[in-house]
C-alpha positions as CSV (number, residue, x, y, z in Angstrom):
1,X,-9.4,-8.6,-4.2
2,X,-6.5,-6.8,-2.4
3,X,-5.1,-8.3,0.8
4,X,-5.6,-6.3,3.9
5,X,-2.5,-4.8,5.5
6,X,-1.4,-6.8,8.6
7,X,-4.2,-9.4,8.0
8,X,-1.9,-12.4,8.8
9,X,-2.3,-11.8,12.5
10,X,-6.1,-11.6,12.3
11,X,-8.3,-14.3,13.8
12,X,-11.9,-14.9,12.5
13,X,-14.5,-17.2,14.0
14,X,-16.9,-18.5,11.3
15,X,-20.2,-20.2,12.1
16,X,-21.9,-21.5,8.9
17,X,-23.6,-24.9,8.4
18,X,-23.9,-24.6,4.6
19,X,-20.6,-26.2,3.2
20,X,-20.7,-24.0,0.0
21,X,-21.3,-20.9,2.0
22,X,-18.5,-21.8,4.5
23,X,-16.1,-22.4,1.5
24,X,-17.0,-19.1,-0.1
25,X,-16.5,-17.1,3.1
26,X,-13.2,-18.9,3.8
27,X,-12.0,-18.2,0.3
28,X,-12.7,-14.5,0.6
29,X,-10.9,-14.4,3.9
30,X,-8.0,-16.2,2.5
31,X,-7.8,-13.7,-0.4
32,X,-7.8,-11.0,2.1
33,X,-4.8,-12.5,3.8
34,X,-6.5,-13.3,7.1
35,X,-4.2,-15.7,9.0
36,X,-6.6,-17.8,11.1
37,X,-10.2,-18.8,10.4
38,X,-11.8,-21.2,12.9
39,X,-14.9,-22.6,11.3
40,X,-17.9,-24.3,13.0
41,X,-20.9,-25.8,11.2
42,X,-23.1,-25.7,14.3
43,X,-24.2,-22.7,16.4
44,X,-23.6,-24.6,19.8
45,X,-20.1,-25.4,18.8
46,X,-19.4,-21.8,17.9
47,X,-20.8,-20.6,21.2
48,X,-18.7,-23.1,23.1
49,X,-15.6,-21.5,21.4
50,X,-16.5,-18.1,22.9
51,X,-15.2,-18.2,26.5
52,X,-13.7,-15.5,28.7
53,X,-10.6,-17.6,28.9
54,X,-10.2,-17.9,25.1
55,X,-8.3,-15.2,23.2
56,X,-10.9,-13.1,21.5
57,X,-11.3,-13.2,17.7
58,X,-10.9,-10.1,15.7
59,X,-14.2,-10.8,13.9
60,X,-17.1,-13.2,14.1
61,X,-19.0,-14.1,11.0
62,X,-22.2,-16.1,11.5
63,X,-25.2,-17.5,9.6
64,X,-28.5,-16.7,11.1
65,X,-30.0,-20.2,10.8
66,X,-28.0,-23.1,12.0
67,X,-28.4,-26.3,14.0
68,X,-27.6,-26.4,17.7
69,X,-28.1,-22.5,18.1
70,X,-29.0,-19.6,15.9
71,X,-26.6,-16.8,14.8
72,X,-28.8,-14.6,17.1
73,X,-27.9,-16.9,20.0
74,X,-24.2,-16.6,19.1
75,X,-24.5,-12.9,18.8
76,X,-25.9,-12.5,22.2
77,X,-23.2,-14.8,23.7
78,X,-20.4,-12.9,21.9
79,X,-21.7,-9.6,23.2
80,X,-21.8,-11.1,26.8
81,X,-18.3,-12.4,26.6
82,X,-16.4,-10.2,24.1
83,X,-18.5,-7.0,24.0
84,X,-16.5,-5.1,21.4
85,X,-15.8,-7.9,18.9
86,X,-17.2,-7.0,15.5
87,X,-19.9,-9.4,14.4
88,X,-21.2,-9.9,10.8
89,X,-24.5,-11.8,10.3
90,X,-25.2,-13.7,7.2
91,X,-28.8,-14.3,6.4
92,X,-31.4,-15.1,3.9
93,X,-33.8,-12.9,5.8
94,X,-34.2,-9.2,4.9
95,X,-37.3,-8.5,6.8
96,X,-38.1,-5.9,9.4
97,X,-38.1,-8.4,12.2
98,X,-34.6,-9.6,11.3
99,X,-33.2,-6.1,11.1
100,X,-34.9,-5.1,14.4
101,X,-33.6,-8.2,16.2
102,X,-30.1,-7.9,14.8
103,X,-29.8,-4.2,15.8
104,X,-31.3,-4.8,19.2
105,X,-28.5,-7.2,19.9
106,X,-25.7,-4.9,18.6
107,X,-24.9,-6.6,15.4
108,X,-22.2,-4.6,13.5
109,X,-23.2,-5.5,10.0
110,X,-25.1,-8.0,8.1
111,X,-25.3,-9.4,4.5
112,X,-28.3,-10.9,2.8
113,X,-27.8,-14.1,1.0
114,X,-26.9,-14.5,-1.8
115,X,-24.0,-12.0,-1.6
116,X,-21.1,-11.5,-3.8
117,X,-17.5,-12.2,-2.7
118,X,-16.8,-8.5,-3.2
119,X,-19.6,-7.4,-0.9
120,X,-18.3,-9.8,1.7
121,X,-14.7,-8.5,1.3
122,X,-15.9,-4.9,1.6
123,X,-17.9,-5.6,4.8
124,X,-15.0,-7.6,6.3
125,X,-12.5,-4.9,5.5
126,X,-14.7,-2.2,7.1
127,X,-15.2,-4.2,10.3
128,X,-11.6,-5.1,10.9
129,X,-10.4,-1.6,10.1
130,X,-12.3,-0.3,13.2
C-alpha cells in the first residue's frame, strides 16, 4: 500500500464498535500515512464529536450497526453539520433497502463486509482525493 501524498495532515473520524474491524481500518489508514484517526466505538459518541464548533474531519468512516446510534444516524448528523465531508459507510448489508437509505442520505461510498484492506485503501484514496 502506497502512502497518500500530504496524508499526514488528514484527519479521519472512525465509528466502529467491532474491535477487530476498528484495528483493521486504523491499520490501513496508518499505512496510507493519515496523520490523525479519532476512533469511537459507539455511534452516539461519534455524533457528539461532530459539532459546528469542531474542526471538520477530512473523512468519516462508520459502521452501519453500532450501539448508541447507527451509522445512518451519524451520516444524517454529519450532513447537517459538515455538509461536504466525505462519508464512507461500512456494512454487512448489501440489500436494496441499505443502498436506497444510504444514497437518500448522501453517502459518498460504502463497503460491504468483509472487505479487503486493498478495497478500503482504494475507497479512502478516492474519497480524500476529491
